[in-house]
C-alpha positions as a Python dict, from the first residue, in 0.01 Angstrom:
ca = {
    (1, 'M'): (0, 0, 0),
    (2, 'I'): (57, 321, 188),
    (3, 'S'): (244, 554, 2),
    (4, 'G'): (677, 453, 111),
    (5, 'N'): (760, 776, 401),
    (6, 'K'): (869, 772, 719),
    (7, 'D'): (512, 888, 850),
    (8, 'S'): (367, 596, 780),
    (9, 'L'): (592, 434, 1009),
    (10, 'K'): (420, 637, 1330),
    (11, 'I'): (228, 404, 1346),
    (12, 'L'): (472, 70, 1447),
    (13, 'S'): (512, -14, 1846),
    (14, 'D'): (919, 115, 1898),
    (15, 'K'): (957, -327, 1853),
    (16, 'E'): (806, -320, 1542),
    (17, 'Q'): (999, -67, 1414),
    (18, 'E'): (1301, -260, 1530),
    (19, 'L'): (1252, -547, 1349),
    (20, 'F'): (1117, -354, 1043),
    (21, 'K'): (1493, -210, 1023),
    (22, 'L'): (1593, -512, 995),
    (23, 'L'): (1393, -663, 731),
    (24, 'S'): (1472, -353, 498),
    (25, 'K'): (1843, -438, 612),
    (26, 'G'): (1791, -801, 445),
    (27, 'M'): (1708, -1010, 759),
    (28, 'N'): (1474, -1281, 733),
    (29, 'T'): (1228, -1387, 1016),
    (30, 'S'): (1453, -1626, 1111),
    (31, 'E'): (1779, -1453, 1103),
    (32, 'I'): (1616, -1139, 1381),
    (33, 'S'): (1460, -1381, 1587),
    (34, 'K'): (1787, -1547, 1703),
    (35, 'Y'): (1961, -1189, 1695),
    (36, 'L'): (1687, -999, 1899),
    (37, 'S'): (1728, -1342, 2141),
    (38, 'M'): (1324, -1410, 2041),
    (39, 'S'): (1078, -1732, 1939),
    (40, 'Y'): (1078, -1775, 1588),
    (41, 'Q'): (660, -1726, 1630),
    (42, 'E'): (704, -1359, 1821),
    (43, 'A'): (896, -1249, 1532),
    (44, 'A'): (691, -1412, 1252),
    (45, 'E'): (390, -1272, 1431),
    (46, 'I'): (544, -889, 1467),
    (47, 'N'): (654, -924, 1094),
    (48, 'R'): (253, -1013, 1036),
    (49, 'S'): (162, -692, 1194),
    (50, 'I'): (398, -457, 1043),
    (51, 'K'): (284, -608, 743),
    (52, 'Q'): (-63, -557, 803),
    (53, 'K'): (-58, -231, 920),
    (54, 'L'): (139, -63, 644),
    (55, 'N'): (-82, -314, 418),
    (56, 'A'): (217, -463, 233),
    (57, 'N'): (169, -768, 147),
    (58, 'S'): (589, -888, -20),
    (59, 'M'): (944, -790, 108),
    (60, 'E'): (873, -487, -208),
    (61, 'D'): (618, -344, -58),
    (62, 'L'): (784, -300, 330),
    (63, 'K'): (1090, -203, 125),
    (64, 'S'): (940, 53, -30),
    (65, 'H'): (804, 219, 283),
    (66, 'A'): (1158, 216, 410),
    (67, 'N'): (1310, 449, 160),
}
């Protein structure tokens, strides 16, 4: 996993960063898709992309990047 710092988030697109912020606030993919008016499938794909780029396997891994 990439060390948890803000620099590691620079590799995310604007949409990925927006979704990442909502994930780090505790929203799930379903809630995010409704909040951002996108399909669940699109939100899930962005979530997968974030995890891949940050080499994260779990929400705990993702949360470490938010700190």
